[in-house]
N, C-alpha and C positions, 0 to 999 in steps of 0.2 A: 360073900361078905368082904373078903379081902379086897376084891376089885372095887367094891362100893367105897370103902374107906380110902383107897388110893385115888379114886376118881374125885372124891370130894376135896381131899387135901391138895391134890395137884392143881385143882381149879383155884385154890386160894393163894398159892405161893407164887413168887416171881421166878424161882428156879425149880421147876418141876422135876428136873433130873436128879436133884438131891433128896427127893422124897423116898423114904424106905419104910415099908410097913411089914412088920413081923407078926405072924399069927401064932399064938400059943393056945393050943386046944387042951382044955381040961375036961374033967368028967362032967361038970355041971355048967361051966362057963368058958367062953372063948375070949381071950384077951388080945387086942390088937395094939401093938406098940408102934407108934409113929415117930419117926425122926426126920427132921427137916434141916435145911441150912440154918445157921445161927441167925442170920438176918431175917429169916422168914418165921421164926418162932413166935413172934408177937402177932403175926397175922393169923396163925393157926389157933393161938390161945384166945385172942380177941380182948377187948376191953372188959376187964372184970371176969374174964373166963367165959364170956357169953358164946363166942364162936365154938370153943371146945365143948361146952355143954350142949350146944345145938348139934354138933357132930355126934356126940354120945347118944342124944335122944333119937336121932335118925337111925343109928346103928342098932340101938335097943329095939326100936319099932320093927326094923327089918328082921331082927333075930326072933322076935316074938311070932312073926308070921311063920317062921320055920320051927316054932316051938323049942327055941333054944334061948340061952342068955349070952349076952356079949357086952363087953365094955372096951373103951378106947383109952389108952394111956399115951400121953405125949411126953416123949423123952427130950431132955435138954442136952 
């Protein structure tokens, strides 16, 4: 799942070397914290948060196939 989040976010930004994804594994849910360069933050969030919501939807769907729960947090 970590690789999936990294792959998606790196494809969206201009500076893929600045993408860092941290996985926090809980008992019931995994949280993926994404940090990107300041100038790429808008590209990851998208207009009205649409891109961020799409990333969350993809990750949730992939997690459901593994019978887990997951969410994505975008750090500023």
